[in-house]
N, C-alpha and C positions, 0 to 999 in steps of 0.2 A: 053602374059600371065604374064610374070614376071613384065612387065611394069605396068599392071593393079594392080598387087599385091602391087607394090611399091606405086602406086597412092593411093590405099586404106589405106596403112599404114600412108602415109603422111596426108591423110584426117583425120584419127583418131587422129593423133598427133595434127593436127591443131585444131580440135574440143576440145580436152582436154586442149590445151593451151589457147583456146579462151574463153570458158565458165567456170566460177568458181562458186561453191556453198559455200557461207559463212554461217557457223552455227550460231545459236542464241547465243547472248552474246559473240560474237567474232568480231574482227575488223582486217582487212588485209590492210596493207600499200602497195600501188602500186607505182612503180618507172617507169618512162618512160625515156629510154636511160640513166639510172643511176641517174636520178633526181626525187625527190618526186613529185608525180602527184596528187594522191587522196587516200582516205581511203574508202575501201569497207565495207558496212554495211551488216547485214545478208540478205541472199536471193541469187537468181541466178544473177550473174554479168558477164559482157563482158570485156575481156582483149585482146588487140591486140598482137597476137603472135610475138615473136622475137623483138618487140619494147617495150612492157610493160611486167613487171614481178611483181609477189608478193614477195616483199623483206622481210616483217616482218608480223608475225601473233601474235596477242595479244588476250588474254582472258580478258573480261571485268568483270568477276566474282570477288567477294571478295576472296582474297588469304591469308590463314594463313601460316606464315613462322616462323620456330624456329630460335631464335637468339642464337648462340653458347654461352655456359657458359664461364664466365670470372671472374677474380679476381678484385674486387673493394675495394678501401681503403676509410674508412669513415673519418670524420673530427677528431675523436679521435684516429686515426691511428690503426683501427681494420680492418683486412682483411675479406672480404665477398665473397663467391662464389655465383654469381648471374647468372641466366638464365631466359629467358622469351620467349614470343611468340608475333609476330607482325602481324597485320592484315592490308592489303593494297589493293588498287584497281586501275587499270589503267583507267584514265579518259580522257587522250589525247594520242591516239595511235601514232600520229606524233612525239610528244615530247618524248614519251617513246622509239621511234625508234632511234631518232637522238640526244636527250638530253644527253644521257649517253651510253657508250659502253655496260654497264651491270647495269641496275638500281637496280636489286636485290642485287648484291654485294654492290652497293653504299648505299642502304638503310640499309643493315645489318651492315656495318662498321660504318655508322653514328649512328645507334641505340646503338652500343656498346660504342662508344666514348661519346655520350650524357649521357648514363646511368652512366658511370664512373664519369662524371662531376657532375651530380645531386647528386649521393650518396656521393661524396667527400665533399659536402657542409653540410652534415647531420651527426649527431652523431649516434652511433650504435642503441640506443633505438628508435630514431625517424624513422630509416629505417624500423623497424618492424611495427610501428604504422601508418606511412603515406605512405603506398604503393600506394594509390590513387593519392597522390600528385606527387610521382615519375613517375607513369604512365602518368599523365597529362603533366608533364614537358617534358618527352621524346616524346610524341605525338606532342606537340606544336613545338619542335625543328625540328623533322623530317618532319612535314607537310610543314613547311616554306621552307625547302631545297628541298623537293620532288616536288614542283610545277614546277621547271625547267625540271623535268624528266617525266612530264605527269602522275604522280602517286599521289593518295590521301591516306595518312596514316590515317586509321580509329581509331585504338586503339592499345595500347601496354599493355601487362599484364605480371607482374613478376610471374614466376612459382615457384621459390624457392630462398630463401635467406639462405645461410648456413655459419654460422661463424665457426671459428676454434674450435677444441674439448675443449681446455682450456676455451674459452669464454662460450661455452655451459655449462660446469660444473659450472663455476662461476654464470651464469645466473640461473641455476637450484638451486644452493645453495641460491641465493638471493630470488628466488621465494618461496623456502621452509621456509626461515626465515620470509618472509613477511606473509605467511600463518599462521605460528606459532604465530607471533605477533598479527594477526587479531583474532586468536582463543583465545589467552590470554585476549585481550581486550573485546571480546564478552563474555567470561566467567565472567570477572570482572563486566561488565555492567549488566549481568544477576543477579549476586549476589547483586549488588547495587540496582537494581530494585526490587529484592525479599525483601531486607531489607526495602526499602521504602514502598512496599505493605504491609508487616507485620506491620510496624509502623502505617501506615494509617488505617489498619484494627483494631489494638488495640485501636487507638484513637477513631475510629468510635464506637467500642464496648463500650468503657468507656463512651463516650458521650451518647450513647443510654441507658446504664445502669443508669447513673446519671439522665437522663431525666425520665426514668421509676420510679426511686426512688422518684424524685421530684414530679412526677404526683401522685404517691401513697400517699406521705405525704399530697399533696393538697387534694386528695380525702378523706383521713382519717380525715383531719382537717374539711373538708366540712361536712363529715358525723357526726363527733362529734358536730360541730356547729348546724347541723340540729337536732340532738338528744336533745341537750341542749335547743334549741328553742322549740322543741316539748314538752319537760318536763315542760319548763317554761310556755308555752301556756296552757298545761293541768292543771298545778298548779294554774295558774291565773284563769282559767275557774272554777276550783273547789272552789277557794276562793270566786270568784264572786257568785257561787251557794250557798256556805255556808252563805255568807253575806246576800244574798237574802232570804235564809230560816230563818235566825235569825230575819230579819225584819218582818217576818210573825207573826201572833198572836200565842203565845206559843213557839216561836222559842227560846227565851232567856232561858226559863225554860228547854227546851229540851237540850240545851247546858250544863246548870248547872247539869242536871241529868246525862248526858254523862260523864262529868268530874268527878262527884262523883263515878260513876261506875268504871271508869278507876283507880281512887285512891284506891278503895276497892280491885280491882283485883291486883293492884301493891303490896299492903301489903300482900295479900294472896300468891302471887308468891314468895315474899321474905321469907315468913314463910315456904313454901314448899322446897325452895332451900337450907335452912340451918337447921342444927339440933337444933341450938339455937333459941329459941323463940324470935322474934323481937317484941318489944312492943313500941308503940309510946311514945314520951316524955309526951304528954298530951293526955290522953285517950279521952278527950272531943273533940279532933279533929276528931277521927273516928266517935264518936257519932254524932258530928255535921254534918259530911258528910252523914252519914246514915239517920239522921233526915231530912236533906235537901232533900235527894233523896226520902224519904218516903213522905215528905210533897208535893213534886212536883208530886209524883205518885198519892197521894190522891186528890190533887187539880186538876188533869187532868180530866175534865168532859168528859162524853161520846161524846159530840159534839165538844169538844175542840180538838186542834191539838195534837196528841200523839207524844211522842219523838221517834226518829228513833231507831229501834231495832238494836242490835249488830249482 
């Protein structure tokens, strides 16, 4: 009975040692008699008990790893407290097992030394502006060295850059002064633009006013010219009509009668306007005018052209 129990235990141990289940995204390194033999991929695998053993187990997933904070000195001798995070992945399980006694410590140390070297070539202001360049340089240096360790460095990211308190205060004062300078410049530019806009507005208004006055003068002149032309045309037309009427039979006598009537009316008006009696120098003038008018009136036959009435 005891023998059977021992045999069962041995059989269980043999089965456990013989069959291995490798999880997904993992790789196990098998040694045969202390020497590398093969790498087991995910799935159910067979291992010879007591002759072969699983020496190393590696995860093939991307691994994030914090890089410890350290003090770096910039090109202008300023101390910076820098920490970051490194992302890597095992690509060759055999080299990861035998290329380095501890590839994680090796990558961490190399990341710190590379970071100090990269920041030492830059001035303080550039370290804040060119984080991408720092990250790329660190990744390039690590990836080249990590090939012998069977590891692929994917990326490195700086989490924080912390300068000393005195540098922070100086930077804050510089930023404040720069912002005040920009505010003053913006205010002066605004006033300058305002003055330019006002001057351009006044100029445009003056031009518009002068153009309006000029157009008004032109319109007035054109109106006066049109009025003068219309009066001249009317006068010329009246003169032509009078001349045509004079040329008609009895026209000349009608004109003489009209002139005599106007002369008599003029003398009568002068007499009414003054208390002093105005008498012509030659009374024969009035008599002549009246006689002429009467003679013309008597000589106007019923069929002849009658003078125009007033």
